[in-house]
C-alpha angles and dihedrals in degrees: 000000000000115000134198119039094346123095139246117203124216137171094228129020117192118196110203130034101219128115090290098042102045092043090052091048094048093047092048090051091049088054092056102264126141101239137193122187121200125195132160090226120065089217110078121217102079128228089316094064102028103039111359136035100015103042091043091054091049089055092042088054089057092045091053091050090055090047093050092048090052093048093047091080088074088062095049099266117112130191130184122255110289118258111214118213096193095189093051091045090051089050092051091052092049093047090058091051094045093050094052094043089051090051092054091049090053092049091050091053093048090054093045091238108165108232117204125187115215146070118293125216127180115239091181139333093291104034137063126185117212117206122192135042092349100042107185143126114240127201112200140188091209133008132199117204111209103155096143126204143290133223114272117242127214116237113284088230089060101040120006112229092237089063096061147046128211129220091278091055091047091053091051085073094209090168143332106260116214088228129024130183118203113201105204131042097219128116098276094050094046094047093050090041090058091048093055093041090055091048091053109271122133101234127204122186121207114191127178095210125071093249144031123255096012092191094066130068114269095235089059093047093050098078091047093047091051090056093044091055088060094046100042128064091229144343117210114194126188089025124154119207112230104176148326133208141169114264108183108296093342136070119238110214122194120195140159112240128219092270091054096255121135118237129191116195133170124222136180090225137010120207116200112207108162103138138283138278127216117254104237102126117106096018094110092238088152086072090063137048091254111133121220115196129220092272091055096253123134111243116236140169127235090282090051093249117147125216085276097071096209091053124075131188128205142170127016093347090059099054146278141001094055097207130139095225091051089052092051093052091048089050091056091048093050092049092049092049090050089052090054100260121141095241131150136178097249112152133156098201135027111185120227119198132189106200096208125122106291097029119228122208137169142166137189118012123349119226089251091054091050090053092048089052092049093240120162106230143170118218127204122193133185120190117219089224084083094049114103092204094050092048092048089052091050092242108107096144095095134109134199120199133180125197119202135179107259093220107034093030089219116146110253101179145350131205131188133182117183146071111340093353088154090065095043095054092071091075089057092049091053091046092053094045089052092050092244128178123219089257090063090059093040093054094046109098110239124199118262128253097022136119087235086075087074087070090056092046094047088051090052091053097053094080099006142007127303114239094235099038130091116252 
């Protein structure tokens, strides 16, 4: 490899080492391409692995253990109050991240993917300059942009940056604040809110909309919200942030509540979790024909090609939903197209999962989306209060629902709230991809006793009556 102002040539250059980028690089290498992968961080895995999905799930695992231990007293098993060793907990979280990052590095080496550390910038439609540890100019036949997204910030005039932390800061677990305010009632804020509540913080959620988790159906959110109201100090919906300022060691937050009244509360820490923005700035896209839309996303076709045909874009930078598994699938499609395969990103269902307790998962269309589209649907629901497995586990608050087209009978969407809903939703994804009808699920024998039976029972109720439900 020749560094400096000289050039290295590759078949495929991937910019970004997250779950979209490294999967695209690995697939391209498997298909016989000479591949280089550039990331600003020497640890591959992206935000998802280093400071997002994976570390948050490690901490949620611990939070759920604390929750289960507390609830066990109702079954006749008592434990003492948990003692939190924050340094050891932080070490556990980091060990999970390090192990997985190391695994990706090993896989890259096995595939002979050239990994470069630095920031990439397009000089033209065929050349990228990498600045940093691996300073080099790369000439490519094809390029895949997989630069991901970053946490959105509120205006500095509204909340000064030194008054808040973002999800990355929250996952650093510097301490356990006595009081924590979470601005934003989306999945990241609620997951981290439950983590800190389990560790001992008094958590308050302030959300601008009139409900939590606006992307999911309200009947699925309801059981989760009921539990959150018991775990959190307060949840303020329809609230508008007015200002924030440092007040000694605390942050004074002023907001207008749903009733129009002004509230001023002090917190030890304020976590801002109001969504994410695609990382397109600084890439030099203006030196190419790549088109960035008004929301900051790179425009692509079904094969994930941009307007510059040799350049592809995948993952968060290419549009909603901003989910790791969607990015991975897009990475595979892009690599196959580059290798000459007739591949497209054509999916019927992308699962979304909120890893709270209880978990909430859905795929396909929500009932609200069906109504907005004017679709005629039939909806089947099965409450987990009638599930033997859920009752035996002490978690009967769940619900499984299936939405089907009233005429074609095809399943349009599925939603689940309950224990391990994120694992159960995969059956629904497969059913939708196979063009299944509710009867197909209803006639498939499910294990007993298992919460997966609720899928079978919900399917029965779409066009009929579930065996274990009241008429």
